C-alpha positions as CSV (number, residue, x, y, z in Angstrom):
1,X,110.9,58.4,-183.5
2,X,114.2,60.4,-181.3
3,X,111.5,62.1,-178.5
4,X,110.4,58.5,-178.3
5,X,113.6,56.4,-178.3
6,X,115.4,59.5,-175.7
7,X,112.0,58.5,-173.2
8,X,112.6,54.9,-173.5
9,X,116.3,55.6,-172.7
10,X,115.7,57.6,-169.6
11,X,113.4,55.6,-168.4
12,X,115.3,52.1,-168.6
13,X,118.3,54.6,-167.4
14,X,116.3,55.7,-164.1
15,X,114.8,52.7,-163.3
16,X,117.5,50.2,-162.8
17,X,117.1,48.0,-160.0
18,X,119.9,47.7,-158.1
19,X,121.2,43.9,-155.9
20,X,119.4,43.6,-152.7
21,X,122.4,44.5,-151.1
22,X,123.4,47.5,-152.6
23,X,123.4,50.8,-151.1
24,X,121.3,53.3,-152.9
25,X,122.2,57.1,-152.9
26,X,119.0,58.7,-153.8
27,X,115.0,57.6,-153.1
28,X,113.3,59.9,-155.8
29,X,109.4,60.4,-155.3
30,X,107.2,61.9,-158.3
31,X,104.5,61.3,-159.1
32,X,104.5,63.2,-162.8
33,X,106.2,60.0,-165.0
34,X,108.4,62.8,-167.0
35,X,109.8,64.6,-163.9
36,X,110.5,61.3,-162.4
37,X,112.2,59.4,-165.4
38,X,114.4,62.8,-166.6
39,X,115.2,63.7,-162.3
40,X,116.5,60.4,-162.2
41,X,118.4,60.1,-165.8
42,X,120.1,63.2,-164.4
43,X,120.9,62.0,-161.1
44,X,122.7,58.9,-162.6
45,X,124.1,61.1,-165.2
46,X,125.9,62.6,-162.2
47,X,127.3,59.5,-160.8
48,X,124.9,58.4,-158.2
49,X,122.3,55.5,-157.9
50,X,118.3,56.0,-158.0
51,X,115.6,54.4,-157.0
52,X,112.1,55.6,-158.0
53,X,108.5,55.8,-157.0
54,X,105.6,57.0,-158.3
55,X,103.7,57.5,-155.3
56,X,104.1,58.7,-151.3
57,X,102.9,55.3,-150.4
58,X,105.2,53.4,-152.8
59,X,108.1,55.2,-151.5
60,X,106.5,54.3,-148.0
61,X,106.5,50.3,-149.1
62,X,110.2,50.4,-150.4
63,X,111.6,52.1,-147.4
64,X,109.5,49.2,-145.3
65,X,112.0,46.5,-147.0
66,X,115.1,47.8,-145.6
67,X,116.8,45.8,-143.4
68,X,118.0,49.0,-140.6
69,X,119.7,47.3,-138.2
70,X,122.6,44.8,-139.0
71,X,123.8,44.4,-135.3
72,X,120.0,42.8,-134.6
73,X,120.0,41.1,-138.4
74,X,118.5,37.8,-138.8
75,X,117.3,35.7,-141.0
76,X,114.2,36.7,-140.9
77,X,114.5,40.5,-142.0
78,X,115.7,40.7,-146.0
79,X,118.7,42.6,-146.5
80,X,117.2,44.9,-148.9
81,X,118.1,48.7,-150.1
82,X,119.9,51.8,-148.4
83,X,118.5,54.7,-149.0
84,X,121.4,58.1,-148.7
85,X,119.0,61.0,-149.5
86,X,115.3,61.6,-150.4
87,X,114.2,63.3,-153.0
88,X,110.2,64.2,-152.4
89,X,107.3,66.1,-154.8
90,X,105.6,67.9,-152.4
91,X,102.1,68.3,-154.4
92,X,101.7,64.5,-155.0
93,X,98.3,63.4,-155.6
94,X,97.5,60.6,-152.2
95,X,100.2,61.5,-150.0
96,X,101.9,64.8,-150.4
97,X,105.9,64.8,-150.2
98,X,105.6,66.1,-146.2
99,X,103.1,63.3,-145.3
100,X,105.1,60.2,-147.0
101,X,107.9,61.8,-144.9
102,X,106.7,62.0,-141.4
103,X,105.1,58.4,-142.2
104,X,108.6,57.3,-143.1
105,X,109.9,59.0,-140.2
106,X,106.8,57.5,-137.4
107,X,107.7,53.9,-138.9
108,X,111.6,54.5,-138.3
109,X,111.4,55.6,-134.9
110,X,109.2,52.7,-134.4
111,X,111.8,50.2,-135.8
112,X,114.7,51.7,-133.8
113,X,112.7,51.4,-130.4
114,X,112.3,47.5,-131.5
């Protein structure tokens, strides 16, 4: 039906995976699949690229795949996505939005020190 085809279209546009060296404008983290797809579609319609995660841990895993230091990058460090902004659901199961941000911040600070 129309609702199902619209939902599939939103899902496809919101979860397109950028190339490994592409900068992604928005990291969207939301545990409600409908909200994730709807918000991702809106962000894309505004002209921004978006990468989605359905949990705080999935967001942390995405960030950990990034290469942070262009001056010290080597062949052992995978090139990956670079996010300009993150939008996090505050009340997710598992890690909440603020907890996820704290974990990502700790990880980025540790990477900067290395």
